[in-house]
C-alpha positions in Angstrom: 77.5 146.1 116.3 80.3 144.3 118.0 82.9 142.0 116.5 81.1 139.1 118.3 77.9 139.8 116.3 79.8 139.5 113.0 81.3 136.1 113.9 79.8 133.2 112.0 78.4 130.3 114.0 80.7 127.3 114.3 80.5 124.8 111.5 78.7 121.6 112.3 80.7 118.5 111.7 80.0 116.2 108.7 79.5 113.3 111.0 77.1 113.9 113.9 79.0 113.5 117.2 76.4 111.2 118.7 73.4 109.4 117.4 71.4 106.2 117.9 73.4 104.5 115.1 76.7 105.3 116.7 75.5 104.1 120.1 74.3 100.8 118.6 77.6 100.4 116.8 79.5 101.0 120.0 77.3 98.3 121.7 77.9 95.8 118.9 81.7 96.5 118.9 81.7 96.0 122.7 80.0 92.7 122.5 82.3 91.4 119.7 85.3 92.7 121.6 84.1 90.9 124.7 83.8 87.6 122.8 87.2 88.1 121.2 88.8 88.7 124.5 87.1 85.7 126.1 88.5 83.6 123.2 92.0 84.9 123.8 91.6 84.2 127.5 90.3 80.7 126.9 93.2 79.9 124.5 95.7 81.3 127.0 94.3 79.3 129.8 94.3 76.0 127.8 97.8 76.8 126.6 99.1 77.6 130.1 97.5 74.4 131.5 98.9 72.2 128.6 102.4 73.6 129.2 102.0 72.8 132.9 100.8 69.3 132.2 103.6 68.7 129.7 106.2 69.9 132.1 104.8 67.7 134.9 104.4 64.6 132.7 107.8 64.9 131.2 109.4 65.0 134.6 107.9 61.7 135.7 107.4 58.1 134.7 105.2 55.5 136.3 105.5 51.9 137.2 102.2 50.2 137.4 101.9 46.8 139.2 98.7 44.8 138.8 97.6 42.6 141.7 97.2 38.9 141.3 96.4 35.8 143.3 99.2 34.7 145.7 101.2 37.8 144.8 102.9 40.0 147.4 102.3 43.4 145.8 104.1 45.3 148.6 107.3 43.3 148.0 107.0 43.9 144.2 106.5 47.6 144.8 109.7 47.8 146.8 111.7 45.8 144.2 110.5 47.9 141.3 111.4 51.1 143.3 114.9 49.8 144.0 115.5 48.9 140.4 114.3 52.3 139.1 116.3 54.2 141.7 119.6 52.6 140.5 119.4 54.1 137.0 121.3 57.3 136.1 118.9 60.1 135.3 116.5 59.1 138.0 116.2 61.6 140.8 113.8 59.7 143.0 111.4 56.7 143.0 108.4 56.8 145.4 105.8 54.2 146.1 102.2 55.5 146.2 100.9 54.3 149.5 97.5 52.7 150.2 95.9 55.8 151.7 97.2 58.0 148.8 95.8 55.5 146.3 92.4 55.6 148.0 92.5 59.4 147.9 93.2 59.3 144.1 90.2 56.9 143.5 87.8 58.7 145.9 86.5 61.3 143.4 85.5 58.6 141.0 84.6 55.6 143.1 83.6 57.2 146.4 84.9 56.7 149.9 85.2 53.5 151.9 86.9 51.4 149.3 89.0 48.4 150.2 92.1 47.8 148.0 92.0 44.1 148.9 88.5 43.8 147.5 89.2 45.4 144.1 92.0 44.6 141.6 93.4 48.1 141.8 96.9 48.5 140.4 99.6 50.1 142.6 102.0 52.7 141.4 105.7 53.7 141.8 106.3 57.3 140.6 109.7 57.9 139.2 111.1 61.5 139.0 113.6 61.9 136.3 116.2 64.4 135.2 114.7 66.2 132.2 118.2 67.2 130.9 119.6 63.7 131.1 116.7 61.1 131.1 117.4 57.5 131.9 117.4 54.6 129.4 113.7 53.7 129.6 114.1 50.7 127.4 116.6 49.1 129.7 114.7 50.1 132.8 111.5 48.6 131.3 113.2 45.3 130.5 114.8 45.1 134.0 111.5 45.9 135.9 109.4 43.5 133.7 112.0 40.7 134.2 112.0 41.1 138.0 108.2 41.8 138.4 106.2 40.2 135.6 103.0 42.1 136.6 104.7 45.5 136.2 104.6 47.9 133.3 106.6 51.1 132.8 104.9 54.1 131.3 107.2 57.0 130.3 104.2 59.2 129.3 105.5 60.0 125.8 102.1 59.2 124.3 100.4 61.6 126.7 102.9 64.4 125.9 102.2 64.0 122.2 98.4 64.1 122.8 98.7 67.2 125.0 100.8 69.0 122.3 98.2 68.1 119.6 95.3 69.2 121.9 97.0 72.5 122.6 97.6 73.2 118.9 94.0 72.2 118.0 92.6 74.5 120.7 94.8 77.4 119.5 93.7 76.9 115.9 90.1 76.8 117.0 90.5 80.0 119.0 92.1 81.8 116.1 89.3 80.7 113.9 86.7 82.0 116.3 88.7 85.3 116.6 88.8 85.6 112.8 85.0 85.1 112.6 84.4 87.7 115.3 86.7 90.2 113.4 84.9 89.5 110.1 81.6 90.2 111.7 83.0 93.4 113.1 84.2 94.5 109.7 80.7 93.9 108.2 79.1 95.8 111.1 81.4 98.8 110.5 80.7 98.7 106.8 77.0 98.8 107.3 77.3 101.6 110.0 79.5 103.7 107.8 77.2 103.3 104.8 74.3 104.3 107.0 76.1 107.4 108.2 77.0 108.3 104.6 73.3 107.8 103.5 72.2 110.1 106.3 74.6 112.8 105.2 74.6 112.0 101.5 73.6 115.5 100.2 76.3 117.3 102.3 79.0 114.8 101.3 78.0 115.0 97.7 78.1 118.8 97.6 81.5 118.9 99.4 82.9 116.3 97.0 81.6 118.2 93.9 83.0 121.6 95.1 86.5 120.1 95.4 86.8 118.5 98.8 89.3 115.8 98.6 88.2 112.2 99.2 90.9 111.9 101.9 89.5 114.8 103.8 86.0 113.4 103.8 87.2 110.0 104.7 89.2 111.4 107.7 86.0 113.0 109.1 84.4 109.6 109.2 87.4 107.5 110.3 88.1 109.8 113.3 84.5 109.5 114.5 84.3 105.8 114.0 87.8 105.3 115.5 86.5 106.9 118.8 83.4 104.7 118.7 85.5 101.6 118.0 87.9 102.3 120.8 85.1 103.0 123.3 83.3 99.8 122.4 86.5 97.7 122.4 87.6 99.2 125.7 84.2 98.4 127.3 84.3 94.8 125.9 87.9 94.3 127.1 87.1 95.7 130.5 84.1 93.3 130.8 86.3 90.3 129.8 89.0 91.3 132.4 86.3 91.5 135.0 85.1 88.0 134.1 88.7 86.7 134.3 89.1 88.2 137.8 85.8 87.0 139.1 86.3 83.5 137.7 89.8 83.3 139.3 88.4 84.6 142.7 85.5 82.1 142.6 87.8 79.2 141.7 90.2 80.0 144.6 87.2 79.9 147.0 85.3 76.9 145.7 87.8 74.4 144.3 88.2 72.6 147.6 86.2 69.3 147.2 87.8 66.2 145.8 85.9 66.6 142.5 86.9 70.2 142.2 90.5 69.3 143.0 90.5 67.1 139.9 89.1 70.0 137.9 91.8 72.2 139.3 94.4 69.6 138.3 93.3 70.0 134.7 92.9 73.8 134.5 95.0 75.1 137.4 93.4 77.8 139.5 91.7 79.5 136.5 94.0 82.5 137.0 94.9 84.2 133.7 98.6 84.9 133.1 100.1 88.1 131.7 99.7 86.8 128.2 95.9 86.9 128.5 95.9 90.5 129.6 98.3 91.5 126.9 96.0 89.7 124.4 93.1 91.8 125.7 95.0 95.0 125.1 96.0 93.9 121.6 92.4 93.0 120.8 91.3 96.6 121.8 94.0 98.1 119.6 93.2 95.8 116.8 89.5 96.5 116.9 90.2 100.3 116.9 92.6 100.0 113.9 90.3 97.7 112.1 87.4 100.1 112.6 89.4 103.0 111.3 90.7 101.2 108.2 87.3 99.7 107.4 85.7 103.1 107.6 88.2 104.8 105.4 88.0 102.0 102.7 84.2 102.2 102.8 84.0 106.0 102.5 86.5 106.0 99.6 84.5 103.2 97.9 81.2 105.2 98.2 82.9 108.4 96.9 84.2 106.3 94.0 80.6 105.1 93.3 79.4 108.7 93.3 82.0 109.6 90.7 81.0 106.6 88.6 77.4 107.7 88.7 78.3 111.3 87.8 80.4 110.1 84.9 77.7 107.8 83.6 74.1 109.1 84.4 72.6 105.8 83.2 73.9 104.0 86.3 
């Protein structure tokens, strides 16, 4: 009889390498990772858009002149422009022409409008130096004195609202992310307990003959770590695909006047590097969370076995 005949068959692992429960868990982890990555991408998009809005708004101020009976609005626009341009900290002052005003109103009121038929205010856009802004109080007083129908808006209220909105969106995204991760933890706990129940006799014998709890826990955490990383990677890849497809679609379809307004709010829907870094962090976090949750659950079950052995009445 050869040496090969005396060799013992390879030992089967404590945790089966693949089963229906493991596949179901991988699918659930993939779905939750996908939702978590979408949340990260959405928060990143809103934060990126809010930063762009804040930068654009903080660089500009607006003089609004309301039309009135027997009032030469073109002369008033030129006068307001000249006053604003004389202040230190003002880089330029530009009158929004009639055609440009009609273009701004077209998405909301349609084409074919007549500015002479509607009491539509006219605008002077002032570009300011962010590092050394002008004295808005003095500018407002001078413009109002020269042109009674004019009002100066330095957009400070809008900047405050944008900052508040960005913070609220970020907190909401973090809350959604926390809920998804909590659901993931519960899923891993149930899956681990199911695997322990299916191999209860083997685990109990190993534990009673002296196998350390850490050794048994490592068998489970390695297997579930692989499942968690596979599911998280699949969910993250699906989220990245959604980001790319959405950006490609937006670049091809945001061409109408209405869609241009949407693009002004959210940009070109392209995700920055922060979103993709966030997806990678979600994948790593899901894998680590799966491993830690599995280990804690196994150690807890082994502790319960020891408790029942010490007290048969339990």
